[in-house]
DONUKE-266999 format. One record per residue (C-alpha): x, y, z; residue in one letter. Coordinates in steps of 0.2 Angstrom, whole numbers, plus 5000, padded with zeros to 4 digits. Example, Ala and Ser with C-alpha at 12.3 -4.5 7.8 and 13.67 -1.06 7.14 Angstrom:
BEGIN
506249785039A 506849955036S 
//
This chain:
BEGIN
500050005000X 500750174995X 501050285010X 499850445011X 500650615012X 500950685029X 499550795035X 499850975034X 499951065051X 498551185056X 499151355050X 498651445067X 500051505079X 498951515095X 498751335103X 497051375111X 496351435094X 496951275086X 496151175100X 494451275098X 494551255079X 494651065081X 493251065095X 492151155082X 492251005071X 491150905083X 489650855073X 490350905056X 490350765043X 492050685042X 492150715023X 492150905026X 493450905041X 494550745038X 496150835033X 495950965047X 495750825060X 497150715053X 498250875054X 497750905072X 498250725076X 500050775072X 499950945080X 501450995092X 500251025106X 499550875116X 497950975120X 497550995101X 497950805098X 496850755113X 495450865106X 495650785089X 495550615096X 493950655106X 493050735090X 493550585079X 492950455092X 491250555093X 491150545074X 491150355074X 492150335058X 491850195046X 492950065038X 493750175025X 494150315037X 494950185049X 496050125035X 496550295032X 496950325051X 498050165051X 499050235037X 499550375048X 500550255059X 501850245045X 502450425049X 504050385059X 504550565060X 503050625070X 502950525087X 501450635092X 500450585077X 500750405079X 500350405098X 498750505095X 498250395081X 498550235091X 497550305106X 496150345094X 496150175087X 496150105104X 494650215109X 493750155093X 493849975100X 493049835091X 492549945077X 494349965072X 494849775074X 494349715056X 495449845048X 496849815060X 496849635057X 496949665038X 498549755041X 499449615050X 500049555033X 500749725028X 502549725021X 503149855034X 503649765050X 503549925060X 501749955055X 501349775059X 502049795076X 501049955080X 499549865074X 499849715086X 500149835100X 498549925096X 497549755096X 498349715113X 497749885120X 495949855113X 495949675120X 494649605108X 494549415109X 494149405090X 495949455086X 496649305095X 496649185079X 497649315069X 498849345083X 499149165085X 499649165067X 500749315070X 501749215083X 502749145067X 503049325060X 504749335052X 505149485062X 505549435080X 504949605086X 503249575078X 503149395084X 503649445102X 502349585102X 501049455096X 501449355111X 501349505123X 499649545115X 498949375118X 499449385136X 498649555137X 497049485130X 497149335142X 496249205131X 496549035138X 496448955120X 498149045116X 499148935129X 499548785118X 500048895103X 501148995115X 501948845122X 502348775104X 503048945099X 504048945115X 504848785110X 505048825091X 505749005093X 507549015099X 507649205101X 507749255120X 506749415117X 505349315110X 505449185124X 505449315137X 503849395130X 503049215128X 503449175146X 502649335152X 501149305142X 500849135149X 501049205166X 499749345162X 498549215155X 498849115171X 498148935168X 498748825182X 499248655177X 500748525176X 502448605173X 502648615154X 504348535148X 504848685138X 504648805154X 505648675164X 507048685151X 507048875151X 507048885170X 508848805169X 509448935157X 510349085165X 509649215153X 507849155155X 507849085173X 507049245181X 505649255168X 505349065170X 505149085189X 503949225186X 502949125175X 502948975186X 502149085200X 500649095189X 500548925180X 501348805192X 500248685200X 501248525203X 502748465213X 503848485198X 503548665198X 503848685216X 505448585216X 506148705203X 505748845214X 506448765229X 508048755219X 507848945216X 507748975235X 509448915237X 510149025223X 511649145227X 510849285217X 509649385227X 508549435212X 508249245208X 507949205226X 506649345228X 505649285212X 505749105218X 505049155235X 503549255227X 503149115215X 503348975227X 502049055239X 500849065225X 501148885219X 500848815236X 499048885235X 498748785219X 499448615225X 498248475230X 498348455249X 499448295249X 500748365237X 500648535246X 501148445262X 502648365253X 503348535248X 503048605266X 504048455273X 505448495260X 505448675266X 505548625284X 507048525280X 507848675272X 507748775288X 509248685294X 510148725278X 510048915279X 508348945272X 507749045287X 509349165284X 508949175266X 507049215269X 507649345282X 508749435270X 507449435256X 506149505268X 507349645274X 508149695257X 506749645245X 505149725239X 503549735249X 502849595238X 504349485242X 504149525261X 502349475260X 502749315251X 504049275265X 502749295278X 501549185268X 502849045268X 503149065286X 501349055290X 501248885281X 502748825289X 502248875307X 503948845314X 504448925330X 506148975324X 505349105312X 504649195328X 505949335327X 505649375309X 503849375311X 503849495326X 504949605316X 503749605301X 502349665313X 503249835313X 502749845294X 500949915293X 500749815276X 501249655284X 500449665301X 498849565299X 499749435289X 501149425301X 499949405316X 499149265306X 500749175304X 501249205322X 499549125328X 499848975316X 501348935327X 500148915342X 500448915360X 502248855358X 502649035353X 502149095371X 503749055380X 504949125367X 503949275365X 503849315384X 505749275385X 506049405371X 505049545379X 506349625390X 507649645377X 506449695362X 506149865355X 504449955357X 503749885340X 504149705345X 503549725363X 501849785356X 501849635344X 502149515358X 500749595368X 499649575353X 500149395350X 499849345368X 498149425368X 497749335352X 498249165358X 497149185373X 498049075385X 498049145402X 499549095412X 500649175425X 502049235413X 500749295400X 499849395414X 501449475420X 502049525402X 500349605398X 500449695415X 502149765411X 501449815394X 500149915403X 501450025411X 502650035397X 503450195392X 502950185374X 501150225370X 501150095356X 501549955369X 500250025381X 498850025368X 499349845362X 499349785380X 497649865384X 496849775369X 497649615374X 496949625391X 495249625384X 495549455376X 496149375392X 495049315406X 495949415420X 495049525432X 496749595438X 497249645421X 495549725418X 495749825434X 497449875428X 496749945412X 495750075421X 497350165425X 497450205406X 495750295405X 496650455409X 498250415399X 499150555390X 498950475373X 497150475366X 497450305357X 497850225373X 496350295382X 495250235367X 495950065368X 495750055387X 493950115386X 493549995372X 494249845382X 493149895397X 491649905386X 492049745377X 492149655394X 490549745401X 489549585399X 490649465407X 491349575421X 489849685423X 490049715442X 491849775440X 491449885425X 489949955434X 491149995449X 492350075438X 490950175429X 490350235446X 492050295451X 492250395435X 490450475436X 491150575451X 492650635441X 492850825439X 493450785421X 491950785408X 492950665397X 492950535411X 491150555414X 490850535395X 491850375396X 490750325411X 489250335400X 489950215388X 490450095402X 488650105409X 487950055392X 489149905391X 488649845408X 486849885406X 486850015421X 485250115417X 485250195434X 486850285432X 486450335414X 484950425420X 486050525431X 487250565417X 485850625406X 485650765418X 487550805419X 488050985419X 489150965403X 488250945386X 489550825379X 489250705394X 487350715392X 487550675373X 488550525377X 487350465390X 485850495378X 486750395364X 487150255377X 485350245382X 484850225364X 486050085361X 485349995376X 483650005368X 482649985384X 480850045384X 481050105402X 482250235396X 481050315384X 480550455396X 482350505398X 482550525379X 480950625378X 481650735391X 483250755381X 482250815366X 482050985375X 483850995381X 484651165379X 486151095369X 485851055351X 486950905350X 485950825365X 484350855356X 485050775340X 485650625349X 483850605357X 482950615341X 484150485333X 483950375348X 482050375350X 481750265335X 482750115342X 482250135360X 480350175361X 478850115352X 477850215339X 476550265353X 477850345364X 478950425350X 477850495337X 477150645346X 478850705354X 479750675337X 478350785328X 478650915341X 480550905337X 480150945319X 479751125325X 481451135334X 482451295329X 483951185324X 483751105307X 484950965312X 483650915325X 482250925313X 483250815301X 483650685314X 481850685320X 481150655302X 482350515299X 481750435315X 479950465310X 480250375293X 481150235302X 479650215314X 478150255303X 478650225285X 477350305274X 476450375288X 477850505290X 477650565272X 476550715277X 477850765289X 479150765276X 478150865264X 477750995277X 479651005282X 480151025264X 479151175262X 479851275277X 481551185280X 483251245276X 484651145266X 484951025280X 483150985283X 482750975265X 484250845262X 483350735275X 481750755266X 482550705250X 483150545259X 481350515265X 480650535248X 481950425240X 481650285253X 479750295253X 479650315234X 478250435236X 477450515220X 476850665230X 478650695236X 479350685218X 478050805212X 478450925226X 480350925224X 480250935205X 479651115208X 481351155216X 482351125200X 482251305195X 482351375213X 483651285222X 485551275221X 487051175229X 486751005238X 484851015238X 484851035219X 486050895216X 485050785228X 483450825219X 484250785202X 484850615209X 483250565217X 482150605201X 483450515190X 483150355200X 481250365202X 480450495190X 481550545175X 480050615166X 479850745179X 481750795177X 481750795158X 480950965155X 482251045166X 483850965160X 484251095147X 484151225160X 485251125173X 486551075160X 486851265159X 486951295178X 488451405184X 489051265196X 490051135187X 489651005200X 487751025197X 488051005178X 488950845182X 487450785192X 486350825177X 487550735165X 487450575176X 485550595177X 485450595158X 486050415158X 484350365165X 483450435149X 483150335133X 484650375121X 483550475108X 482950595122X 484650625129X 485750635113X 485250815107X 485350875125X 487150805127X 487750865110X 487151045114X 487851035132X 489550975125X 489651125113X 489551255127X 490451155141X 492151225146X 492551115162X 493650965157X 492850835169X 491050875163X 491650875145X 492350705148X 490750635156X 489750705142X 490850625129X 490850455138X 488950455138X 488850505120X 490050365115X 488950245123X 487450315113X 
//
């Protein structure tokens, strides 16, 4: 095929003017703006090129146009043109695939490779048969690109052909790509002989180990990787560790145990030292794989390494699982390490002892030491661990942390006492009683939580009358969590508290604590509260209690409420799916702004898009881009014929990049 002439650049100096010129071609027939758009694809400005791509995607070019676009890939002297054209072809997706497939036999190997790369990015499975044929392309770069493309598409039917090509093709570059492709397709199974052979070649061993981590599912693959664990090369050892951790998951239980036994035998031959070095000096993925292997092995000798891993936030959870897999035999060495450990390890030891849940003298003594440790990290871990152990002495000691200088320690101590409020209710009530008389509001607030945990309604009734509003709020919420009908009068009384936050808590708590008979009248009175936040809380509780019976309350509140109250009304109309509510809020489309307007748009789009349709043109021109974005999303609920013209007009005048992107995506789906 004869190469087309290079498109002439747009003869306009100003970049923004060129971009606008391209943008103005949206909706113009391609035969009238073809040359301009092709020139824009090769423009020196990425913004102009990007705009050209968007306009051409929206134009939905046919086969002849796509063939012409593929020809632009021949221009080696304009990387911007080739990149923009490739992006455009990828954006066209399956529409471009037939034309691309026809160019796989082109005489230009550079074009063939670009075509293969584009097919890979599109990811269309219909291209697989042609790509399988391209594995035998005379140019190794094209053949290797075809292997990479098959891996990107991920079709399992490509595996046999990839293995055959891997055996047939001698070039290391091709074999590297083919191994990578097999790994991406990831079909676990018996070790292919060709992969086993390549795993013993220095140039390809690393790639073969990577591949085995995705396809290995037998002891032959595991044995190869076990050899890799003993390599002197850190890079090979790291890949072997990652891959072996994955292969172990794919093995049948009997074979898995055989590999685990082999690993345990290697512990005496320096494996633990190799794993330690890999965990310390390797990537986060390698460190995670090391922890996975140690969890499987459950060997007490790995305790120091796992305790060290606990200091890594990304590994904490997995390392703790591995420590627990060792079981109670880990207790004695953990306790023995405590005195000489750094604060991170001391915290990890406390956490482990709590998780193992075995109360014995040395464990209790260690946790007790942790509760008075100089490091807040350790005190917090010890407080949590104390909550897991059946020790009244430790629970009593935890109370000393309720006024700790570190807030996270105070929170952990309080949570532990709340957790044990049922099993040690007497002790927790005694502690709460002491805290109620504290001069510190924070202590009295914590007492309210402990009263709720131990079911102490009498002391909660006192705290509801506390002089400090924050204490009263905590007490009201605690009463709500207990959900005892006897506490209903206390909540009704709190509805008229002088503090707004207390009234909000009471309104939110009434629905779960009192029945309809006791709650409806007080909550309806709360709808008249001067605070819109109280009104909103009262309405939500009424809807929860009464369902559709609360619709009239929501309708009335909508008419007089501010933004906060109206947002609660929108929640009610959405939940109740009430036609009267939808009709009412549709009147706000021309009268509201901000969050209320966005909420109205979203609710109507879900339930009654026909009420929204007459207003969409107006809303798509709103001064707030966020409102316009909500309107664009709402258009997705309309039938394509009804939304198409709206979106086209909106795109012509839209100047916000995010909104333009959303408009184009919706139009592309038309």
